[in-house]
N, C-alpha and C positions, 0 to 999 in steps of 0.2 A: 629473600634469604641473604645471610651475611656473605661477604666475600670469602670463598673457600680456598683461595690461592695459597698454597703452602709457602712458608717463609723461604724455603730453599729454592723456589722457582722464580722468585722476584729478581728482576734485573736492576742493577744499581746505576745511578748516574756517576759520571767520572769522579766528582768530588767525594762521593760516598765510597767508591772503590779505593781512592787514595786513603781515606780515613780508616779503611779496613785492611790495609796492607799488613803483612807480617814480616818478621825478620828471617834471616837465613837458616836459623835453627828451628823454625816452627815445625811442629809435628803433632798430628792429631793424637797419637798414642801418648806423646809426652805431655800435652796439655791435659789429657784425661788422667794421667798418673798424678800430675800436680794437683788437679782438682780433687781426686779421690783421697790423696794424702792430706790435703787441707781439711776436708770434711772429717776424716778420722781424727786429726789433731784437735779439731773443735770438740768432738765428743770426749776425747781424753782430758782436755783442759777442763771442760765442764764437770767431769766426774771428780776432779780434785778440788773444786771450789767448795768451800764450807762457810756457813755463817760464822761470824767472828773474824774472818780474814780481812786484812786491810787491802784495799785495791792494789796498791803498789806491790804487795807480796804476791798477789794473784798474777800480775803482769810478769813478774820475775819467774814464777812457776811456769807460766805459759811459754815463755822463751826457752826454758829448760826442756819442756815437752817437744817443742819444735826442733831443738838441737838434737835431742835423742832420736827423733824420727828422721834425721838426716835432711832437715829442711833449713835453708838459709833464710835469715831475715831479709826482707825485700824492700819494696818501695814505700811502705809507710810503717810506722811503729805498731807493735803489737798492742792491742787494746783489750782490756777486760774492765768493763765499767759497771759499777755498783750503784743501785739506788738513784739518787738525784742526778748522778753523772750520766745516766742513760738518756737524759734529755738533751745533752750537749751535741752540737755538730761535731763531726769527727776531727776537724782541724782545731777545735777548741780544746785546751788542756783540761783534764779532769780537775775538779776541786780536790786538793790533797787530803789524805788521811781518812777517806770514806771507808767505813766498815760495813760489810754485808750483814744485814740484820737477820734475826731468826726467821722472819717472814718477809722476804724481799725478792727482788729480781735483779738479774745481771745479764749483760750480753758480752759476747766475744766477737772480735773483729780482727782477723789475721790476714796477712798478705805475704805468705812465705814463697820461696822459690825452690823448686826441685830441679837440680841440674840447670838446664837452660830455660826452663819453663815456669811461668808465673802461676801461682795459685792465689786465690782471694776468696774469702768466705766469712760469713758471720751468722750468728743465731742467738736467740734469747732464751733464758732459762729462769725458772722460778724456784726459789729455795724456801723451805719451811713447811708449815702445817696450815692447810686451808682453814682449819677450824679455829685458829688463833689470831686471825687478822681480817679485818673488814675489807682491806685492800687486796687480799690475796687473789680473790676471784677476778678482780680487774687486772691485776698483773698477769694472771694466767690467760685471760681473754686477749689482752694486748699482744702477748707473745704468740698466741695461736693466730691472731689476726694478721700479724706481720708476715708470718710464713704463708698463711692462706692467700693474702693479697699478692705476695710474690708469685705464687702459682697461678692465680687468677690473671695477672698481667702477662705472665709467660704464656698462658693459654691463648690470650688474645693475639699475641705475636704469632703463635704457631697456627692458629685458625685463620687469621685475617691478613697476615703479613703487615701488621700495623707499623708505622714509623716509630722511631724512638720518642719523638715529641708526642705522638698520639698515645703511646704507652703510659707516659707519665701524666698526661692530662686525664687519662682514664683512671690511673692509680689515685690521683688526687680526689676525683669524684667519688670513687668507691670508698676511700678512706673516710671521707666526710660522712657517707652513709653509715659506715661502721661506728661512727662516733669519735674518730681520731683525727689528728692533723698530720698530714704528710710533710716531712721535712725535705724541702727542695735543696738543702745544702748537701744532700747525698743523691746526686742525679744520675748515677751509673757512669761507667767508664770503660775504656778499652782494656783488653788483656791479650797477651801474646807471649812469644818467647821474649825473654828479658832483654832490655827494658821496653815496655810498650810506650813509655813517654817519648822515646826517640822517634816513634812513628806517628802517634796521634795523642793529643792531650784533651780533646774535646769530650763533652759529656754525652751520655746516651739520651738524656732528656732534651738535648739540643739537636739530635741527629735527625735529619729531614728525610731519611730513606728507611727502608726496612732493614733492621740490623741482621747481620748474618750470625748463624750459630757459631759458638766457640770463638767469638771475637769480643764479646762484651760481658761485663758484670752488671747484673740488674740489682739495684739496691732499694730496699724499702725500710724507711725509718719512720715509725709512727710515734706520735707524742700525745699524751693525755692533754685534752684541752685546758685542764686546770693546772698544767705545768708541774705535775707531781712525779711523773715517770715516763719512760719511753721504751720501745721495743724495736729490734732491728733484725732483718734477715737479708742476706745477699748470697748469690751464687752465680756461676756462669750461666749465660743464657743458652739453654739446650732444650731439645724437644723431649717428649714424654719417655722416650727410650731410656733415658738416663735417670729416671725417677721411679 
């Protein structure tokens, strides 16, 4: 039988405990409020994206949505990526002037701050009519698989208390079985009361202990092996209670 030790019961070595410190304003309720507002903002931004939009206009719209929701821009730029730009690593700039096609996909990646607490989230969406594009079904499958793999990896953490390193090794293997390539340029990271970078800047994929809930962002970025498109999903590492 697999190891059934719950993640919350695992003891951390000293270096892991240091990596999972929080700041003086850390609050469970605050972190959950930031997370919930982030997920709501993603849905609102996606609802306003339309075929024919230029990516730069979508980013400006997304920032207006965040401001209207009372969310401050935080530790990385707002990203709304269309078409071929969905392949790029997050630190790579988008190719300028990309227009969302009538049958296309896009993803949203935002890192807003609500008061003292960091939010961070992302998801992929498909636009258009599945009957008018031979790629539409592949776009939709990639978007579904990115979210499904996120939850598969999260489930392994919850069931087995797997380390961060083990989680990303598992994600890589499952992504390959699904027919995609996992982008290790998005290896997960800390989250806390702002700014987490003052506490720890290492990645989840390098973390040698079992990550604690509400301390980490799990990122999944899948790429088409033919380098045509990609899909992205990220959220705070939490147990099933929050899904």
